[in-house]
N, C-alpha and C positions, 0 to 999 in steps of 0.2 A: 959287397958282392958275393953272390951265391956260389955255392959248391958246382963245378962243372958237373959232377954227376949227382942228378936231382935224387933227394930221398925217394923211397919206394913207399911210403906211408903217408897217409893224411891225418889231420886233426880237426875234429867238429865240436863246437862250443855250444852249449845250451847258454842263455843269456842270463835271465835272473837268478842270483845265487850263484853265479859262476863269473861271468864277466862283470858282474855289478852286484854288491850287496843290496839288493832292491826287495827281497822277498816281503819283508815286513811293510816297508814303505807301499809297495804295490797293493797289499793286501788293505793297506789304510785308504788308499784311493779309490780302490774298488768299494769298499765298504761305504765311503761316502758319496760316490756316485749313486750307488743303489738306495741308499738312505734317501737321497733326493727324489728316488721313484717309487718310495714306499715298501722297500724291500730290507728286511734285517740279513745281511750277509751272514751275520754269525750263526743264524736258524738254517742257513742253507744247508741242505744235506749234501755230504760229498761222498760218493760211492767210494771212491779210493781211501778214504779215511785219512787223507793228509792235508786237509784244511785247504783243498783247491790249488795246492801248490804244483806246478807243471802241468794244469789243466789250460783248455784253450776258452776264448770267449764263447765260442758256438755252444761248446759243452754246457758252460755256465749260464748262459741265455735259455738253452733248454731245460735245465734243471729249474731255473727259476719260473719258467712258465707251468712246467708240470707240478711244482710244489706250490707256487703262490698265485698262478694264473695271471700273472703280470707279463706283458709282452715288452720287451727290451729291443728298442731299433739298434741294432748294431753298429751301423755306421755312425750315427749320433753318439753312441756311447763310446765308441772309439776315437772319435776325435776330441771328445770331453776329455778322454784318459790321456791321450797324448798332451794335451794342455797342461793338464795336472801333474804327469810324470815330467815335464821340463821344470816345473817348479819346484818339485820336492828332489829332483836329482841333480840339479845345475849345480851346486856346492858339493858335488861329491865325486871326487876325481878317482880315476882308474888307480887301482893299486900298483906301486912302482914295481913290485916283484912279479907282477902279470904284464906289465909291459915289456919287463926284461926278456921273458919268456917268449911274447909274440914277436919282438924284435929279433930275437936269436932263431927261432924257427924260420921267420921269412928271410933272415939272411943265409940260413942253409937251404932254402929252395924248398921247405916243407908246404905244402898245399894247406890253408884252413879255411873252414867255412863255419857258418853260424847255422844251428837247426833249432828253431823257437815254437813254441805255441802261441807265442805273441801274434798280434797282428803287424802288418807291415809298416803302418804308419807309428805305432809304438816303437816297434822295433828299432826302425830308423832314427827315431829321437833319441832313444837310449845311445846307440851306436854313435850318433853325432855329437852327443854331450860327453861321451867317453873318449871320443877322439881316435877311435880304433877302427874305424870301417876301411881304412888302407890295407888291413891286415888280411882281409878275407875275401877269396875270390868268388865265394857262392855265399847267399843268405836266404835260407829256407824260412818261412813264416807260415803262419795258419792257413793264409790264402793260397800258398802253393800246393798244398795236399788235401785229399778227400779225408782220410783218416789221421787222426792227431795222435801224440803220445798217450798211451803206452804202445801204441802200432809202429812199427818200424818206418813208416812211409817218410816222415821228414828226414831222418838218417839216411834212408835209400836215396832219397831225391838229393841231398848234399853231395853224397858219394859219386851219384852219376854228373853232377854238374861240374865236381872236380875232375871227373875221368879216373878216379883211383877206384880199383874192387873195394867193396864193402868190407870184406875181412882184412883189408890193410887200412883200416881207418881205425881211429881211435876217438870215443865219444866221451865228453866230459860234462857230466849231470851232477846236480844236486838232490834229485828230487826221484821218489820211487818210479813214478809214471816215467820219467826220463832215462833211468837205468834199466828200465823194461824196456824202453824203445829201441836203445842201443844194442842191448843183447838180442832183442828179437831181430835186428839188423845184420846180426852176425858179426858184429863190431866188439873191439876190446872195450871195456866200459871202465873208465875213471869216476869214482864218486867224489867229489870235491866238497867237504862236507864242514868247510870254515864257518858259512854263514848258515848252515842247516841246522835245525832241531832234530834231525834223524840221528839214530844210533847206527853205528858201523853193520850190525846184524841185520838191519830193516832194509838195506840196499843190495842189489844184487849186481856186484861189481868184481873186476878182477884186481882193481888196486883201490884203496881207500886212502886219501890225503887229506890233509887239514889245513895245509897252505902251498901257495905258488912255489914256495922254495924246496918242496918236495918233488917237483915236476921240473924235468929238463929234456932236452933231446936225447940224451942216453936211456933215460928211464922209457919214454916213448917208443923209442926203437926196439929196445929190450921187450916191451910189452908186446909189441904187433908180430915180434919174431917167435913168440912163445907159443907151441902148439896146444891144441884143446880149447 
C-alpha cells in the first residue's frame, strides 16, 4: 500500500540501455533490416557521434534518404522491427534489482513514466516482454512529440501527463542525446551507464550510476531536493 502522503517527485525512464540492455541488440536488428534495403548501417553518418544511440527512427530515415537516396517506409520498417525485437528480447528478463526499485517506488506512490525515442509499437513490445507496463502512468514515444531527443519535448510531455512539474522530475538515461534532453527539460538527470559504452565525462548528468543497486527512493528524493 502507498504512503498516505504521495511523494512530490516523479521518475521518468528511457527504455533501451536503461530498462533493458538492448542497445547492441537493437543496433543489430536495425543493421539487418537496413541491409535488406541495400543500406549499410555502419556507413550511416551520425551527427551526434554516438552511433545513433538515443536517436529516433524519423531522424535515421531522414539521414538515410539524404546520404544514400534510399526512401524507407516507416510504417513497414516499424512493424518489421517490432517482430525482430520480440525475437531477440524474448529470453532477456528484466534485471531483478530494477524490478525491486520499480516495486518500491510504486509502493511509495512515486509516479513513473517512460520517455523514449522509439516508436509506440516497438516500445509496447519491449515493455510487454519485460512485464513492466503496470509501473508506468505515462508512456511517451516518438509519435507523441514533434521534436525528439536531445530536445526536451519527450520529457516535458511525460511530466505533463504525470501532472508533476518538470523541475520535480528525475530523468534516467544512458545516452548523450537523452541526458541532454533531460537537462533541457529542467529535470535532474541520472546517467545509467551499466550497459553503455560512454565514459562518465561524456554525459551531462547530476548523478552517474553503474547499477540499479545505486538507485533507491532516498537517492531520488535527495537529488530532486538539491538546488541548482
